[in-house]
N, C-alpha and C positions, 0 to 999 in steps of 0.2 A: 216321615217321622217329624214330629213337632218339637222344637226346643222352646222352653218357656223360662223367662227370667222375670221375677217379681221383686219389689222392694217393700220392706216392712212399712206399715203406715206411720210408725213412730220413729222412723229412721232419721238420724242426724248426721251432718257432715263429720268426717273424722277429725279428731283433735287429740293432741298429745301435749302433756305438761312436762316441761323440762326445767330443771333447777341446777344452777352452778354455784358453788361456793369454793373459793380458793384464796390462798394467801402465800406470800413470799416473805421470808425473814433472812436478813443477812446475819450470819453467825460471826462470832468474834475470832474465828480461826481462818486466817488467810483470805478473808473476803468471800468465803463459800456461802452461797445462797441456798437455803432449804425451802422447798415448795411443797404444798399440800393442796389437793383439789378433790372435791366431792361432786359427783355428777349423779343426779337422780332423774329418771324418766318414768312417767306413768301414762298409760293409755286411758284417755277419757272416753272417746268414742272411736273404737277401732272398727274395721270391717270384718264381718264374719259371713262367709258363704256357706249356706246349708243346702246340701243336695237332697231334694225331696223325692227323686225317683229311684229310691233304693228300697228293697223289701226289708223285712225284719232281720234278714241275715240268718246265720246259723253259727253254732259254737264249734270252733275248730278243735283239733286234738289237744292243743295247748291251752284251751279255755278262753281264747279271745273270740269276739264276734267278728265273723268274716263276711264280706259282701261280694266276693267273686264266685262264679259258678263252677264248682268242682266237677260237674258233669259235662261241661262244654268240651268239645273236641279241641278247641283252641282257647283255653281259659284266659288268655291275656289280650283279648280285643278283636276277635273275629266278628265280621258283620255279614249276615246272610239274609236273603229275602225269603220270607215265608208268607205265601198268600198275599203278596203285595205289601206286606208290612216288613219294614227293616227291623231286624232284631239283633241285638248284641249279645252273643252267647256268654260274654264275660261277666255280665252283671247278674247277680243272683236275685230272683224273685221280684222283678221290676215290672212296671206297666210297659208293654212293648209298643203301645201307640204313641209314646212320647220318648224323645231322646233325653237331653239333659234338662232338668228342671231345677233351677236354683232360686233360693230366697236370700236376698241381701239384708242382713241385720247388723245391728251394732253390738259390740262387745266391749267390756271394760277390762278384759284380761290382758295382761302384758305390762311388765315393768322391768326396769334395769337400774342397777347402781354400780358405781365403780369409784 
């Protein structure tokens, strides 16, 4: 079984933008110091791994698209040899000649504030 990993041709190294803004003020009451801080984080080029060796899936009873094989005798990860080809019965509708096939891409999703 072959595992394949590829990187997108327009891939850029990951980068995250972070901003801090804070201030402290001494109040006129017993020398108490009041503080405030704002932290902002935004993903510029994050990592996104896309699995390419999955079939179209099927719609489960609750309406979600599922990718595990409901007909497998061990649907959570059995591996059996079939005619010299290793197959994983847990994956639904995939190409059995390949194991894991991943594409590494960038994403700009992800941010936080506090």
